[in-house]
N, C-alpha and C positions, 0 to 999 in steps of 0.2 A: 604179455606175456604169449608167447609162440607156443604153438606143438607141434608134438612128429608128425607126420603123417599116419604112420601106425598110430598113435592117440588119439588123432581127428578120425580115423577110422574105425575102430572101438565106440568112438562118440555116436559117430553115424550109425553105425550099426545099434546102437541100442535105444537111439530114437526109434529108429523103425521098429525094432522092437516093440517100445513103449506106444509107437502109436496102433499097432497091432493090435494089444492089446488094451486098450482104449474104443477102438471099433468092434471088436470082442464084445465091451461090455455096453456098449450102445450110445459112446457118444461120439458126437459128429466134430470132425478137426477141422478147423478153422483154416490153420495156417501153419507151415512149420517154419522154425529158426527168422522169427520175427526179429528186426534187428531197430533198438533206436536210439538215446546217447548213453541208453543206462545200458544195455548191454542187449544181452539175447532174450528169447524165450524161446526155449525147443518145442512144444505147441503150445496152439491154441485150440484149445477145443469146447464144445456146448454139451454139457448134458441138462437137457431138458429146457428151462430158462436162465439158467447160469452159465456165463462165462469162465470158465476154467484154467488156469496160466500153470503149464504144466514143466516143472523142473527135472531134469531125465538125469541120471548121475550112471554112471557105468564104470567099472571096476571089472579087470582081471581077478576076479578071488571066487571063494568057494562058497562063500554067503553075500547079501546084502549089506551087512554091517559098515564096510569100510566106503562102498555110496554113501549111506545116510551121514555118515561120520564129516564127509566131506565137505557138509552143509555148515558154513561157519553165521555167524552176525553178520557179518559184512554182506556176504552170498545172500542171505535173505533179507536186505535191506535194498539190494539192486532186485533182486524178484520182485520185491513190493512196488518199488518209484517204476518197472518195466510194468509191469501190469498197468499201472494208474497212468499211465503216459498213453499205453493203447486203448485203453477206456477213454481215454481225453481226444485221442483221434478220431476214433470210428464212433463220437457225441452218443458214447453208453455209459453214460453218469447215473441213469435211473436202473440200469439191470445189475443184478445179484451175480456177484466174483467171488472165485478163491483160489487161492496158492494150493498146486498139489506136487508131491516130489513122488517119481518112481523111479526107485532103485534096481539094479541090476547088477549081480553078481554073476560073471563068466567063468565058470569052473574051468581046467585043465581038461576036464572032461565031464562029457555029461549036456544035462539041459543046463540054460542059463534061469536063473532065480530072480522072477519079479517080485517085488514089493511096492503096492501103491497107498501113500496116504496121502488122504486127503485133508484138506483143510491144514497142510502141512507146517503154516508159520504161527501155531501157537505152543510147539516143542520146543 
């Protein structure tokens, strides 16, 4: 699947907003846009002793709902598989980890809306 330059630019802008929000909350960013055979992890961060794999979903909308709704079971499976691949490659099998989702709604006017759900695979 290919994305248009405008969609790609929106996604990158959302990832930067998410990274800034994580830093503001005290997370350390390890890397962004990490790729493996299972897909891409938008942000890999550390919160204390926990590795956090963050999926960022950005939509042109006045709320974050459309961004959250875009995560289906297949995407959840890819997120988990990519996280496990990073852990394997980093020899971090003993490390605590979780997958978070940051949803961003960018309205036509006004400030972006950002919502962060920790340990998001359970929903």
